[in-house]
N, C-alpha and C positions, 0 to 999 in steps of 0.2 A: 145542167151539164154544159161543159165548155165546148164550143165548136172545134172540130178537129184541125181546121186550118190554122188556129192560133199556135198550135204546137209545132208548126213548120217554121215558126219565127221565134227562136229561143230568146232573142233580144227583147221581144215584146213581153214574154213571160217574165224575164228577168226584171224589166222595167216595172211591170205590175207588182212583182214581189217587193221591189225597192220602195215603191209608193206605199204599199201596205205597211212595210216595216217602219218607214218614216212617220206614217200616220200614227202607228202604235206608240212610237217614241214621243211624239208630240202630245198625245193624250196622256201618257204617263207623266210627262213634264207638267202638264196642266193640273193633273190630279195632285202631284207633289206640291205645286204652288198653292193650290186651294187649301191643302192640308196645312202648309206653313202659314198661310194667311189666317186660317181659323185659329191656329195655335197662338199667333201674335195677338189676335183679338181677345182670345181667352186670357192670355197672360196680362194684357192691359186691363181687362175687367177685374181679374184677381187683385191686381195692384191698386185698384181704386180709380182708374182713369175715367170711369163712367161718371163719377161724381166730381173729380178735380179737373178733368179736361173733356167735358161732355161734347163740345163741338167736334173735336178731332176724333173722339171715340165713335160718335154717331156717324161721322163720315166714313170711318173704316167699316163699320157694320153695314152701312148702306152699300158701299162698293163691294163688299164681300157677298151680299145678297144679289147684287146685280151680276157679279161674276158667276155665281152659281146658276142664275137664270140663263145667262149667256151660254154657259157650258151645257145646260140642259137642251138648249136650242142648237147645239153644235156650232156655235159661233166662237170657235176656239181662240182666235186672235183677240177678240174683244174680252173674252173670259180671262185670258192670261194677263192682259193689260190691267183689267179691273182688279184681279186678284193681287197683282204686284202692287198696285196703288193702295189696295186695302191693307196690305202688310206694312207699307211705308206709313200710312196714316195711323195704323195701330201702334207702330213703334214711336211715332211722334206723340201720340196720346200718352203712351207710357213714359216717354221722356219728360213731357210737360208735367205729368203726375209726379214723377220722381223729383223734378225741380221744385215743384210746389211743396212737397214733403220736406225737402232740404231747407227751403226758406222758412217753413214753419218751425223746423227743429232749430234753426239758427236764431229765430226770434225767442223761442223758449230758453235756449242757452243764454242769450243776452239777458233775459229777465232773471235767470238764476244767478248770473254773474253780478248783476246790479243788486240783487238781494244780498248776496254774500258780501259785496263791497259795503253796502249800507250797514250790515251787521258788524263788520269789522270796524267801521268808522265809529259806530256806537260804543264798541268795546275799547277802542283806542282813540279817544277824542283829540289827543295831541298829535296824531298822525297827520302829516301834511302832504304825503305822497312823494317826498324827496328821498333820495338814496344817498 
């Protein structure tokens, strides 16, 4: 039960309510960030970053785990920072993965082009490449 003398100072009650409201908003923001970070890590894993960008992916997972542990200990500033870093690292892992896939596709395309060129030159031995 709250002491009666607190109600004689409405500004104190208002201040306490504001602190509670801000605290609830901060916790909601942290929970949203943790969810976004988990989603980024999951998407990076689905894309194959675990195999093609393991250092960045592992860093993202480690930071996400640290963020969750910090949130459990109510170290919200640390948890928010780590969750944001985890999301950035997961996005970096995904970008590196996508870049690697694009390079591999380019190599395969070049091989295909070379094979077509060789086949054409066998079929047209007089071709000199001039127009």
